[in-house]
C-alpha positions as CSV (number, residue, x, y, z in Angstrom):
1,M,-2.9,29.6,-0.1
2,N,-4.5,29.7,-3.6
3,R,-5.4,33.4,-3.0
4,C,-1.8,34.4,-2.2
5,K,0.0,32.2,-4.7
6,E,0.6,35.1,-7.1
7,E,1.8,37.5,-4.3
8,Y,4.4,35.0,-3.1
9,E,5.0,33.3,-6.5
10,L,3.9,29.9,-5.4
11,S,3.4,26.8,-7.5
12,L,0.7,24.6,-5.8
13,L,0.0,20.9,-6.1
14,V,-3.0,19.3,-4.3
15,V,-2.3,15.8,-3.0
16,H,-5.0,13.5,-1.8
17,I,-4.5,10.0,-0.2
18,N,-7.4,7.6,-0.2
19,H,-7.0,5.2,2.7
20,C,-9.7,2.8,1.3
21,L,-11.3,2.5,4.7
22,R,-14.7,4.0,4.0
23,G,-15.7,2.6,0.7
24,E,-17.9,4.9,-1.4
25,A,-17.7,7.8,1.0
26,A,-13.9,7.8,0.6
27,D,-14.3,7.8,-3.2
28,Q,-16.7,10.7,-2.9
29,D,-14.1,12.7,-0.9
30,E,-11.5,12.0,-3.5
31,A,-13.8,13.1,-6.3
32,F,-14.6,16.3,-4.3
33,V,-11.0,17.2,-3.9
34,R,-10.2,16.5,-7.5
35,D,-13.1,18.6,-8.7
36,L,-12.1,21.5,-6.4
37,A,-8.5,21.4,-7.6
38,E,-9.7,21.5,-11.2
39,K,-12.0,24.4,-10.4
40,M,-9.1,26.4,-9.0
41,G,-6.8,25.4,-11.8
42,L,-4.4,23.5,-9.6
43,E,-2.4,20.4,-10.3
44,F,-3.9,17.3,-8.6
45,Y,-2.3,14.0,-7.5
46,S,-4.1,11.1,-5.7
47,E,-3.1,7.7,-4.5
48,R,-5.0,4.8,-3.0
49,I,-3.5,2.8,-0.1
50,D,-4.9,-0.2,1.7
51,I,-4.3,1.2,5.2
52,R,-5.7,-1.9,6.9
53,Q,-3.0,-4.0,5.2
54,V,-0.3,-1.4,6.1
55,S,-1.3,-1.4,9.7
56,K,-1.0,-5.2,9.9
57,E,2.3,-5.3,8.1
58,R,3.9,-2.5,10.3
59,R,2.1,-3.4,13.5
60,M,0.5,0.0,13.8
61,T,-3.0,1.2,14.5
62,E,-4.9,2.4,11.4
63,E,-4.5,6.0,12.6
64,E,-0.7,5.6,12.9
65,A,-0.5,3.7,9.5
66,G,-2.6,6.4,7.8
67,R,-0.4,9.2,9.2
68,Y,2.8,7.4,8.2
69,M,1.7,6.7,4.6
70,R,0.4,10.2,4.1
71,Y,3.7,11.8,4.9
72,Q,5.7,9.1,3.0
73,I,3.6,9.7,-0.1
74,M,3.6,13.5,0.1
75,Q,7.4,13.5,0.6
76,H,7.9,11.3,-2.4
77,V,5.6,13.3,-4.6
78,C,7.2,16.5,-3.4
79,M,10.7,15.4,-4.3
80,E,9.7,13.7,-7.6
81,R,8.0,16.9,-8.9
82,G,10.3,19.4,-7.5
83,Y,8.2,21.0,-4.8
84,R,10.1,22.3,-1.7
85,K,7.4,22.5,1.0
86,I,4.4,20.4,2.2
87,A,1.6,22.5,3.7
88,I,-0.7,20.6,6.2
89,A,-4.0,22.0,7.4
90,H,-3.6,21.3,11.1
91,N,-5.2,24.0,13.4
92,Q,-5.1,25.0,17.0
93,D,-7.7,22.4,18.0
94,D,-5.5,19.7,16.6
95,V,-2.6,20.9,18.8
96,A,-4.8,20.7,21.9
97,E,-6.1,17.3,21.1
98,T,-2.6,16.0,20.4
99,V,-1.2,17.3,23.7
100,L,-3.9,15.6,25.7
101,F,-3.6,12.4,23.6
102,Q,0.1,12.3,24.2
103,M,-0.3,13.1,27.9
104,F,-2.8,10.2,28.4
105,R,-0.4,7.8,26.7
106,G,2.4,8.8,29.1
107,S,4.6,11.0,26.8
108,G,7.3,13.2,28.1
109,P,8.0,16.9,27.4
110,R,8.7,16.2,23.7
111,G,5.3,14.7,23.2
112,L,3.7,17.5,25.1
113,S,5.1,20.1,22.6
114,G,2.1,19.4,20.4
115,I,2.5,20.1,16.7
116,F,5.3,22.2,15.1
117,A,4.3,25.1,12.8
118,K,7.4,24.4,10.8
119,R,9.8,21.5,10.7
120,E,12.2,20.8,7.8
121,Y,10.1,20.7,4.7
122,I,6.7,20.6,6.4
123,I,4.7,23.8,7.2
124,R,1.3,24.4,8.9
125,P,0.1,27.8,7.9
126,I,-3.2,27.8,9.9
127,L,-1.9,26.2,13.1
128,F,-2.7,29.4,15.0
129,A,-6.4,29.4,14.2
130,P,-9.1,27.5,16.2
131,R,-11.4,25.3,14.2
132,S,-14.4,27.5,15.0
133,E,-12.7,30.5,13.4
134,I,-11.9,28.4,10.2
135,E,-15.5,27.3,10.0
136,E,-16.7,30.9,10.3
137,Y,-14.3,31.9,7.5
138,V,-15.6,29.2,5.2
139,E,-19.2,29.9,5.9
140,A,-18.8,33.7,5.4
141,R,-17.3,33.2,2.0
142,G,-19.5,30.4,0.8
143,L,-16.6,28.0,0.2
144,D,-17.3,24.4,-0.7
145,Y,-16.1,21.8,1.8
146,C,-16.7,18.2,2.9
147,I,-16.4,16.5,6.3
148,D,-14.8,13.2,6.9
149,E,-17.6,11.2,8.5
150,T,-15.1,9.3,10.7
151,N,-14.4,12.6,12.6
152,E,-17.7,12.1,14.3
153,Q,-17.2,8.5,15.3
154,E,-15.9,7.7,18.8
155,E,-14.1,4.6,17.6
156,Y,-10.8,6.5,17.5
157,S,-9.0,7.7,20.6
158,R,-8.4,11.2,19.4
159,N,-12.1,11.6,18.5
160,K,-13.1,10.7,22.0
161,I,-11.0,13.6,23.2
162,R,-12.6,15.9,20.6
163,L,-16.2,14.8,21.1
164,R,-16.2,14.0,24.9
165,V,-13.3,15.5,26.8
166,F,-13.1,19.0,25.4
167,P,-16.9,19.7,25.3
168,Y,-17.1,18.8,29.0
169,V,-14.0,20.8,30.0
170,E,-15.2,23.9,28.0
171,S,-18.6,23.8,29.5
172,E,-17.6,23.0,33.1
173,I,-14.1,24.4,33.6
174,N,-12.9,26.9,31.0
175,N,-14.4,27.8,27.6
176,R,-10.9,28.6,26.3
177,A,-9.4,25.3,27.3
178,K,-8.2,24.4,23.8
179,E,-6.5,27.7,23.5
180,H,-4.7,27.4,26.8
181,V,-3.6,23.9,26.2
182,A,-2.2,24.9,22.8
183,K,-0.3,27.9,24.4
184,A,1.1,25.6,27.1
185,A,2.4,23.3,24.4
186,Q,4.1,26.2,22.7
187,K,5.9,27.1,25.9
188,I,7.0,23.5,26.5
189,S,8.2,23.4,22.9
190,M,10.4,26.5,23.6
191,Q,11.9,24.9,26.7
192,N,12.5,21.7,24.8
193,A,14.3,23.6,22.1
194,Y,16.7,25.2,24.7
195,I,17.3,21.8,26.3
196,E,18.1,20.2,23.0
197,K,20.4,23.0,22.1
198,Q,22.4,22.6,25.3
199,A,22.4,18.8,24.9
200,K,23.8,19.0,21.4
201,K,26.7,21.1,22.8
202,E,27.5,18.4,25.4
203,Y,27.0,15.7,22.8
204,M,29.7,17.2,20.6
205,R,32.0,17.5,23.6
206,L,31.3,14.1,25.2
207,V,30.4,11.6,22.6
208,H,32.9,9.8,20.3
209,A,32.4,7.6,17.3
210,D,34.4,4.5,16.6
211,R,33.7,2.2,13.6
212,G,29.9,2.4,13.9
213,E,29.9,2.5,17.7
214,Y,29.4,5.5,20.0
215,Y,30.7,5.9,23.4
216,Y,31.2,8.4,26.3
217,S,33.1,8.7,29.5
218,S,31.0,7.4,32.4
219,E,32.6,9.9,34.8
220,E,31.9,12.9,32.5
221,F,28.4,11.7,31.7
222,G,27.6,11.4,35.4
223,K,28.3,15.2,35.8
224,M,25.4,16.1,33.5
225,D,21.9,17.0,34.7
226,L,19.4,14.2,34.2
227,I,17.5,15.9,31.4
228,I,20.7,16.5,29.5
229,Q,21.7,12.8,30.0
230,I,18.4,11.6,28.6
231,E,18.7,13.9,25.6
232,I,22.3,12.8,24.9
233,I,21.2,9.2,24.9
234,R,18.3,10.0,22.5
235,L,20.8,11.8,20.2
236,I,23.1,8.7,20.2
237,L,20.2,6.4,19.5
238,K,19.1,8.6,16.5
239,N,22.4,7.5,14.9
240,F,21.1,4.0,14.7
241,R,17.4,4.5,13.9
242,D,15.0,7.2,12.6
243,S,12.5,6.9,15.4
244,V,13.0,6.3,19.1
245,K,9.3,6.2,20.0
246,D,9.6,2.7,21.5
247,I,12.4,3.7,23.8
248,T,10.7,4.1,27.1
249,E,11.5,6.0,30.3
250,Q,12.6,2.7,31.8
251,H,15.1,2.2,29.0
252,Y,16.7,5.6,29.6
253,K,17.0,4.8,33.3
254,M,18.7,1.5,32.6
255,V,21.2,3.1,30.2
256,I,21.9,5.9,32.6
257,S,22.5,3.4,35.5
258,L,25.3,1.8,33.5
259,S,27.6,4.7,34.3
260,K,27.5,3.6,38.0
261,K,27.9,-0.2,37.4
262,E,30.9,-2.4,36.9
263,A,32.4,-3.2,33.5
264,G,30.7,-5.9,31.4
265,K,27.1,-4.9,32.3
266,Q,24.8,-4.5,29.3
267,V,21.4,-3.1,28.4
268,C,19.6,-4.4,25.3
269,L,17.3,-1.9,23.6
270,P,14.6,-2.3,20.9
271,G,16.1,-2.2,17.4
272,N,19.0,-4.6,18.2
273,I,20.9,-1.9,20.0
274,C,23.3,-3.0,22.8
275,V,24.7,-0.6,25.4
276,E,27.6,-1.9,27.4
277,R,29.8,-0.6,30.3
278,R,33.3,-1.2,29.0
279,Y,36.0,-0.1,31.4
280,E,35.5,3.7,32.0
281,Y,33.2,4.1,29.0
282,V,29.6,3.3,28.0
283,R,29.4,2.1,24.4
284,F,26.5,1.9,22.1
285,K,26.5,-0.6,19.2
286,T,24.1,-2.7,17.1
287,R,24.1,-6.4,18.1
288,L,23.9,-9.2,15.6
289,P,20.4,-10.8,15.5
290,M,20.4,-14.5,16.1
291,W,18.9,-15.3,12.7
292,S,21.7,-13.3,11.1
293,F,24.3,-15.2,13.1
294,R,22.9,-18.5,12.0
295,Q,22.8,-17.4,8.4
296,K,26.5,-16.4,8.5
297,R,27.4,-19.6,10.4
298,N,25.6,-21.8,7.8
299,A,27.2,-19.8,4.9
300,N,30.6,-20.3,6.6
301,F,30.0,-24.1,6.8
302,R,29.0,-24.2,3.2
303,M,32.1,-22.3,2.2
304,R,34.3,-24.7,4.2
305,E,32.7,-27.7,2.6
306,S,33.1,-26.3,-0.9
307,W,36.8,-25.7,-0.2
308,K,37.2,-29.2,1.1
309,S,35.7,-30.5,-2.2
310,A,38.2,-28.4,-4.1
311,G,41.0,-30.3,-2.3
312,K,42.2,-27.3,-0.2
313,E,43.3,-27.4,3.4
314,C,41.6,-24.4,5.0
315,V,40.1,-23.6,8.4
316,C,37.4,-21.0,8.6
317,A,36.3,-19.2,11.8
318,W,33.6,-16.6,12.2
319,M,34.7,-13.8,14.5
320,S,31.9,-12.0,16.2
């Protein structure tokens, strides 16, 4: 990117996140990136984050917490300093590893789409290239580089796929396995894009909003293909929360089944989302957490007592 910045009139900023997981080795990596940016005449920004603490607070693995914080910080720096794109160095091997990792975890078609070359403000310019080709390019031009030592440790699930699974598959089944997996992910991604496009059309036709709640006709919803039903539900849930990763296949099945059940039946989903069959409709809403109800009830009681002390006759009732 540095070589083509003049041709495309690019302003580049190098961002490095130190996860504070590897002690001196992590500090050396940070110093290497800083020196390289200075050598190339590029602006440099670094930030240190205690990923172990973040993973505990957010109940994530260290891998998930690191990924989450990297994107959060890069997005913040990008907006603060007026940059419009974030370029990530994922390559074809990363796509293949991600697809198998997601498959082993039980992901559906969306998870098997791999990694997108472009999505909103994030771009991945070398996603097409296998890691071996990138290493050959670096060696041929005598470029400086450093390797994260944790990439060679089998402590992390993705590393096991990289260090054990693919070497075996490439030697015993097909030496182009990574390439084929990455291409399969690309095809799945194209199919998902078409399904999502069709689902959005049905969503706009079928789904209605009412004071923070969303609902659709059970009869009309029942006419949709199963894959479109799942996608419509996902789109509705995205109105309540940014991520629906903890919404499982079983959750989708339970929501879909409401269209065939009697009025009054409910399904409670993660994130305090309640889905209810109400007459001929299925409605989605956020439900009041018990702690919040108690807070409001106690506040209500205190207000009633204060009004009594002021000598006023008043009856307060909390309507849920």
